[in-house]
N, C-alpha and C positions, 0 to 999 in steps of 0.2 A: 503493499500500499505506501501512496505517497501522497500524503500533505502538505498545503501551501499555505502559510500567514501572510497576510499583508494588512500592514495601518495605514490607513491615512486619517490624519486628527485636520480638524477644522475648529477651531477655538473657538467658543462660546462668550458673550459679552451679553450679561443679563441685567435691566436697569430694573430697578424696583423703586418705585415713590412708598416713603416708611410712611403709614400712619402716623398720627399723632397732632398733636398743635397744628393745625391748617394753617396760623398764620405765620408761626416757626417755618413751619416747612416751607411757607412757599417764598417768605424773605431768606433763607437759608439754600436754594437751590436742592434739598435735600432727596439722597439716592443712594442705593444698594449696588453695590456691584457682588453681587452673589453666586454668581459660578464661575471660579477660574481654575486653568489647570499649569500644571507645570512650575515655575519659580513665581506665577504673578498671585499676588494675595488678594482675597477680597478685602474687601474695602466700605468703608461709609464714605459717600461723596458729598460734596458741597459746592456752591458756585454762587455767592450771596448777591445779592439784589443791593445791600446796602454793608458798609465796612464792618465785622466782625473785630470788638476787641479779642475775647477770649471766649473757647468754646470749649466745654469738656463733655463727656457722652460716657459712663459707666456703664459697661455690657456684661450681663450676669449671663454665665450658660447655663441653661436652664436642664442641662442634664444633672450638672455636678454642682451648681452652686456658686462656681468661681467666678471672682469678678475681674476688671480691666477696665484702664482708662485709655479712653481717643483724645487726645490735645489738639486745639490748633491755638494761634494768636495772628495778631493783625493781619488777619486777611480783607485783601480791597474786595471790593466790589467786582464784580463780575469775572471773580480769578478763581480757577479751580482748581480745589483741592483734595488730595487723597487722605483719608483716616485709614490705612492698613489696621487691616486685623491678622496676626501671625497666629496661625494656629496647621496642625499638622493636615496632611490628606483626610477626608473623610464629608461627614454631614454635621452641621450644628447650629443649634436655636438658641436663637438671642433675645432675652428682654433688654430693653436698651431707655436710659436716663441720662435726658441733656440737659443742660443748661448753657444759654448763650448770652453775653453779654455785649451789645451795641456799640459802636462809636457814640452814638449818640446821648448815651448814660442806661437806656433801658436795657433790661432784662426779662428774658422769656423762659421758659421751662418745657420741655415736652418728651412724652414716653411713644414709644416704638416696640415691635416685636419683629423679629425677621431671621429667615436662615440664611447661613452661608454651606457652600461645597466646594470644596477644594479636591482636585483629583490630579493625581500622577500622570506616568506612561501608561497607558492601558493594553493592557495583555490578559488572555485566558490560560487556562490549567483546563485540561480535559485528562484523565489514565484511560487505559482499557479497564478497569474497573467501574470506570463511571458509566461506561458507552454500553447500551442491550439492545443489540438491533432486532433481534426477536422479538422484544416488548415494544419496542419503538418508543425507548425512555432512553435519557441520560442527561444526567446533570454536569454542571462546569463553573469554574472556581472564576473569578476578576480579581483585577488590581485597584478597581474603581467598583463604587455605589452605580448598580446597572439599570437601565431604565428600560429598556426591551432587547431580543434577542427573533429572529425570524432565520426561517430553516428552507431552503428551497431543495428537493429531489429530482433527480435529474436521471434518468434511465439510458436504455442503449440509445445511439444516433441521436441522442442530445434533447429527447423528448421528456419534457418536464410532465414530472407525476404530481405533483402536488406541493402545497406550501402550508407553513404550519409558524405562527407565532406568538411568541408568551412575552408579557409586560410584567415589570417590577417596582415594587415600591419598597421604600425602607430598608433596603438590605446594605451591606457592609461590605466593605474589602475581604477578601477571602471566603465568604461564604457560598457554601455549595444552593447554588439556583436548579429547578429541577426545569427538564423541559420534555412535555407530550407531545409527540407528533404521531401517535397510535392514530388518529383521524385521516391522515393523508393516505391516497389512492393507495393500496397495496397491489395494481397491478403489473407486472414489467418487474422486469433483472433493473437493480437501480447500479448504476453505473458510479454515481458522487454524490456526496451532501455538501450543500454547501450553507456553511453557518455564518451569519453575521450579527454582531453585537455593539448594540450601543451603551454609552454611559451617560450620567445623567448632564455631564458637560458635551454631548452628541459627536464625542471621539466613537469611532467604531475600529472592530478589527473584525478580521473576517479568515474563516478557516474553513479548507475543502477537506472534507475527508472521504475516502473510498474504501466503500467494503472491499475486502480481500476472498477470494474463493480461487484454491487452487486443487487441482487433482496430484498425486502422490505418484509418481510410478514404481513400481516395486515387481517383486518376484512372489507369485502366491507361496503361502506356508500350504504343503499337502500334509495333510490328516490322514492319521489313519481309519480305517472304514468305521463308521457309527461311532468317532470319538474326537473330543473336542480339547484334548490334554495337544500342546505343543511337546513336538520330539525334539529333542536338544540338536539333530544333525538340522534341524531348520532354522534353530536362534541365527546363523550368520544371515538368513535372509531379512531378518528383522531388523539387523541389525545394519545392513542397509539401509534399507527404507527409514530409520529413526534416523539417521543422518543426514538421509535428503530433508527428512520432515526439519531435522536443528537447521541442516541450511536456510530450508525457506524462512523458517521465523527469523533468522539472523537477518537476511537478504532484505527479506520485505518489513521493515521497522514501520510500526501500525500506532496506532491511537486507539483499535478496537480490542479488543481479547478475542484471542483466535484460538478455535476450538478442532479436537480431531473427530471426524465423523467416519465409522469402521462401518460398512455394508456387508454380510455373507452373504452368497448362493451355493447353493447345491446341484447336483446332475437330479438324472430324474429315477433315479434307483432310491426305492422304498417310499411311503406314502407320502403324500402334501404334506401332513400337520407333521411329521418326526421330522423332516425336512426341516421344514421353517425352522422349529426348535433347533434343529443340530447347527442350521446354520448360524442361528443368534447366539448359540452360546460358544462357535467359534470364533465370531466378530467378538466376541467379550473377552476370550483367551485372548485375542491379539492385544486389546485395551490393556488387560491387565499386563500381559509382557511389556509392555510399551512403559506402563506407570511403574514395574517395578525397578523397569530399567533407567529411570529417571527424568521421564517426561512428565510433566509437571502439568501443563495446560490441560483445563477441562476434554474429557475423551466420553464417547457417544457412540453406543453400537446399535446394531438392529441387523435381524436375519431375514430373506424374502426367500429362502428355500429355493425352488425350480420353478416359480411365480417367474423369475426375467432371467430364460437362459441365453447365453453369448452364442450359442449354438444350438438351435431346434433340431432336437430330438423326438422319438416315440418314448412313452415310459419306460423306465426299469434300463435306460442305458447309461453305461456307467461311463459319461462324457466327461476327460480332466479338465477342456477349457471352460467346462461346465460348474466346477467345483472353484469358485475363484472368489475375491474380495475386492472391494472399492474403499480407497482409502482418500477422504476429503479435508483438505484444512480449510478450513472458511471460517469469517465472521457472525455466520448467522448460519440458522439451520439450513442446509439446502433444501430447494424449492422441490414439488415432484416432477418427476421426470420418468423419461422411460426405463432409466436404470433404479431410480429411486420413488416408486409408484404410493410410497407414503411416508410420514415423516414421524413416525412412533417412536423416538430416542430414547432408549432408556441409556442413562450418564453414570458410566461407571461409579 
């Protein structure tokens, strides 16, 4: 699987007129720079219509109760001044109480409430354990508070199979955010998923996730008649196959949890029910061998008996080419096909 992350950032400047004493607000030209990114700090903004002798604003963090003071002196009419609010990245709510002394000798007070948000460079984190392609749900974490995320599902030939969107409120950096795309149309094979995430400052990051499926070539294990036990002489075949699986795991770095699916098949000797049970037991034996020998990814098995013949034969024909297995390394449960007529897989 390949994935590509693209960062495109557009800084947002948000001016909110603070409530409170209407005359003081009007004369001060009071506003708030509420959302900032990078090194820029949130600020109380003033651009007075008349001269200011001194201004003191006491800010109280509503979450902690801690206070801080913003001060300005000798501000001339029409001059814009920023009273910066130093705080780390995150979302903060404030109560403000201000006292302004005008050059004409008058004094006014005002009160206000507002919020500020400061964000850093946006990035998202998704691990293989966060993504379940079968239930079509995943979770992610971000370095900034997140506003929304969208997902576009693309199928073979570039056909768009569907879209999903989630909106988020009140989250903090590092919080696990859930995304459910189970309502997206399930028709067609998925080629890739395009995830796009916006933070509260309208920065966004895009990530492409490519589902991964590969059939592992192998030499089939030969079992004794009616047995599911793996003989010592057959172990080298499984060792070679496991080397190919490990090579594929190392080569195809992925954000998705890869799983191995082993399907078993038989010839037409014996009855259908017995053959189905025997093929299931043999597929399980192969999975168990992989687990004992160090393969740590999830393992699933299923037996199809004589229902899917590689070489069509009559009943009770001992055709070696029909006694085989199929190994599929995939990020999602294989779809129903001619080789896999149903997907009732059992986990080892």
